C-alpha positions, 0 to 999 in steps of 0.5 A: 225556402226555394231560391229565386231564379239566378240571372244569366251571367251570374257567377256564384260560389258553391262548396268552394267551386265557382259556377256561371249561369249560362243560356242552355239546356240540361245537356250543357249543365254541370249538374246534369246527373243530379236530382233536378229538384235539389238543383231547383231548390238550392240554385234556382229555376233553370227551365224556361217555363219556371223563369220570368225571362222565359229562357232555359239556363244551365250551370257551368263550372268556371275553370281557374283563370276564366 
């Protein structure tokens, strides 16, 4: 089952690391060099044409203390 798109600002845990969904394109994404199909499957849609809100998003690593 493919995961639904995550909301902008949502923070989630993945393998012990925290990530935040931000407005942005691939250049801002932590998973830039990862197979996008796997990212889509596990994290949800990130491209504007795949999302109901029509906004490109990226996944940002949240540093300790943020």
